[in-house]
N, C-alpha and C positions, 0 to 999 in steps of 0.2 A: 474253574469258571466254565460254564457251558457255552456252546457256541452261540445260542440265541443271545445271551447276555453280552458276549464280546461283539456281535454284530450291532446290537443296540446301542452299546457304548460307542463304537466307531461311528455310526450314524450320527449320534448326537454330537460328537467332536467335529465331524465334517459339516454339519448343519450350522453350528456356531461359528465355525471358521469362516463359511461363505457369507454370514451376515456381518462380519466385522469390516469396518471401513478399509478399502484397499489402499488408502494413503497411510502407510504405517510410519514414515519418519518425517518429522518436521525440523526444519532448519530456520534459526533466526539470524538475520543480519541487521545491524544498526548503523545509522548514518546520521552524521551532523547535518543540520539544514543548509550549511554552506555547500553541501554537494549538489544542491539545486542551482539551476541557472536561469536567469530571466530571459524571456524571448525578444524583449525590446526595452528601451529606456534603461539601459545598463548602468548609466551613470548615477541614477537615483536609487539603485538597489544595493544595499550595504550587506556585504559578507563580512559580518562582525567577527572580532578576535574571540568572542565567547562561543562560536559556532552557529549563530543564528544566520538566517537570511532574512533581511528586513527591507520592507518597501518605505522609503523615506520621502516619496514624492506624494503629491495630492491626488493623483488619479491611480486607479487599480493597475495591477501589473500581473503578468502570467509568468509562472516559473515552471520549469520542467525538472524532474527529479529522478536520477537514474536508478536502476535496480539491477544488481549483479545477479544473473540467473544461473543456477545449476541445471544442467541437462541429465535428465534420467530417463532410461528406456520405458518406464512405467507411467510416464506423464507427470505432469505437475498442476498444483493448484497454488495460488498465492493470495495473501492478504497483507495490506499495508496498514500501519497504524501511525498517524501523523500528530505530533504534538505542536499546537499552534497557540498564538495569543493573538486575539482580534480586539483591536482597540477602536474600531469604527462604530459609531452608534447606530448607523443605518445600513452599514454594508456588512457582508459576511465573507469569510474564507471559504472557498468552495473548491473541492479537489476530486479529481477522476482518476482512477486506477484503469490501466488499459493492458490488455495482451493483444500482441500481433502475430501474424504468421511470418514465415520467412521472406515474403514478398511485401511485407509492411501493411497487409490488410488487417483491420481490426477484427479481432476474434470475440472478445468479452470485455466488459467494463463494470465498474462500481462507482458509486457516487456518494459523497458525504459533504455536509456544510455546517458551519457553526450556527449557533442560534443566540445571538447576542454577543456581549463582550466578555473579555477575560480569557482565562487559559482554558483550553478545549483539547480533548482527544477525539480525533476523527478516525473511524475505522471503516476501511474500504476493503470489501471482498468477503469471502473467497471468490475468486475468478479462476476459470480454467485457462491453461496455456497449451499451445502446440509444441511438440518436441523440438522443432528448429526455430520457434519464435522468440520473443522478448517481452519484457514488461517495462513499464515505466508509469509515472503518474504526473499529473500536472495540477497546479492549484493557482487559482486567481486570488490575489492578496489585495484588499482594498487599500486605498491611499490614506495618507496620514489624516488623523482626525484630532483637533485640539491639541495639536503638537505631539501626538503619540503615534508610534508606528506599530502596525500589525507585522507579524513575522512567523516564520516556521522555526521552531526550536531544534526538532530532530524527528527521525522517522525510523521505524524498524518494519521488516519484512518477514513474514512467516511463509516458508515454502514447504508445501507438503508433497510428497512423492511415495 
């Protein structure tokens, strides 16, 4: 093979490598809804034996859900997927995914909400994170409606680095 063909081949390889997404590895971590904690009105939030966290009161409640974060020198992006059941005819489950820096200042966020009742999957993100920061998400869960409770079944996180 002559030098011109070798040079052209190398140039094509380098050009296509530069256009590839720099986030090469994706890790998935799954959690049961009971990993989340209510920020108030704890007595009426049920952490059920089936793994759900359920709002059993008539008013809405906010829950905070942890995310274990891996730290990689190349940086991170994260997406959360939350499986919920909304039973309130006029209220929705609304969730926010946050990343913070090491000082606790918010860096990035994503938002999703249900539209109507029933089982729904909410997708939050991708958002960027800082090397020494953290991630979490919070959800507002509406109160009981016609004796039925809204809940978070489970969630998983996709972290790219």
